[in-house]
C-alpha positions in Angstrom: -167.0 39.7 -22.1 -168.6 37.0 -20.1 -167.6 36.4 -16.5 -166.1 33.2 -15.0 -169.5 32.0 -13.6 -170.8 32.0 -17.2 -167.8 30.0 -18.5 -167.9 27.6 -15.6 -171.5 26.8 -16.5 -170.6 26.2 -20.2 -167.3 24.4 -20.0 -166.0 21.2 -18.3 -163.3 21.8 -15.6 -160.3 21.0 -17.9 -161.6 23.2 -20.7 -162.3 26.1 -18.3 -158.8 25.7 -16.7 -157.1 25.9 -20.1 -159.2 28.4 -21.9 -160.1 30.8 -19.1 -157.1 30.4 -16.8 -154.3 30.0 -19.5 -153.6 26.4 -18.5 -152.0 23.7 -20.7 -153.3 20.2 -21.3 -150.8 17.4 -20.9 -148.7 16.8 -24.0 -149.7 13.9 -26.4 -153.2 13.6 -24.8 -155.3 16.0 -27.0 -158.0 14.7 -29.3 -156.8 16.8 -32.2 -153.1 15.9 -32.0 -153.2 13.2 -34.7 -156.5 14.4 -36.2 -156.3 14.6 -40.1 -159.9 15.2 -41.3 -160.6 18.1 -43.7 -162.3 21.1 -42.1 -161.8 24.0 -39.7 -160.6 24.2 -36.1 -162.8 26.7 -34.2 -162.6 28.3 -30.8 -164.3 26.0 -28.3 -165.8 29.0 -26.4 -167.2 31.2 -29.3 -167.0 29.0 -32.4 -164.8 31.5 -34.3 -162.9 29.6 -37.1 -159.2 29.9 -36.3 -157.2 27.2 -38.2 -157.8 24.7 -41.1 -156.6 21.2 -41.8 -154.6 22.7 -44.7 -152.3 24.5 -42.2 -151.9 21.7 -39.7 -148.7 19.7 -39.5 -147.1 17.1 -37.2 -144.5 18.9 -35.2 -143.8 16.2 -32.6 -144.3 18.8 -29.8 -147.3 17.0 -28.2 -150.0 19.5 -29.2 -151.8 20.2 -32.4 -149.6 22.5 -34.5 -150.5 24.9 -37.4 -148.1 26.9 -39.5 -150.7 29.6 -40.2 -154.1 30.8 -39.0 -157.2 31.6 -41.1 -157.0 35.4 -40.2 -154.4 37.0 -37.9 -157.1 39.5 -36.8 -158.9 36.6 -35.1 -156.0 35.9 -32.8 -154.4 38.1 -30.1 -150.6 37.8 -29.8 -149.5 38.6 -26.2 -146.0 38.7 -24.7 -145.7 36.0 -22.1 -142.7 35.9 -19.8 -144.1 33.4 -17.3 -142.3 30.3 -16.1 -138.9 31.9 -16.8 -139.5 31.8 -20.6 -140.0 34.4 -23.3 -143.0 33.3 -25.4 -146.0 34.7 -27.3 -149.3 33.6 -26.0 -152.2 33.2 -28.5 -155.8 33.9 -27.6 -159.0 34.1 -29.5 -159.6 37.8 -30.4 -163.4 37.4 -30.1 -163.7 35.9 -26.6 -160.2 36.1 -25.1 -159.9 32.3 -24.8 -156.4 31.0 -24.3 -155.3 28.8 -27.2 -151.6 28.2 -26.6 -148.4 29.8 -27.9 -146.7 30.6 -31.1 -143.1 29.8 -31.9 -140.6 30.6 -34.7 -139.7 26.9 -35.5 -142.4 25.9 -37.9 -142.3 24.9 -41.5 -142.3 27.2 -44.5 -143.9 29.2 -45.9 -144.4 31.0 -42.5 -141.8 29.5 -40.3 -144.4 29.7 -37.5 -145.7 27.0 -35.2 -149.0 27.7 -33.5 -149.0 25.2 -30.7 -152.6 24.9 -29.6 -154.3 23.0 -26.8 -156.9 20.5 -28.2 -159.4 21.5 -25.5 -159.3 25.0 -26.8 -160.7 23.8 -30.2 -163.8 22.3 -31.8 -163.7 20.8 -35.2 -166.1 21.5 -38.1 -165.8 19.0 -40.9 -165.5 20.3 -44.4 -168.9 20.1 -46.2 -168.6 18.2 -49.4 -170.3 20.0 -52.3 
């Protein structure tokens, strides 16, 4: 694991606050909220592919939402009882970067909503063959 000094040197202040300090970006402001290009959404800190455009949906919640992840082993699911709520935080299993939270109000086939901060992600466009 890399320390805070390393991450501060690699990330802008907002990305550091969200990914390393479990912050939240303001709703309806993220660059990937209405993003529809084909490709993968990767952890901004370590580039691990986490989600694809195929699992993204418009939830109306104010953050990018996915009904499934590429591989559940790439995500840590952590009980979060902060702010008087019972939620499940999601983090990148590779680098411990805070991504957002997961809820049980998504569409089928999973019924899940991975609610993710845009600043926690980088996008890799699908390469046309």
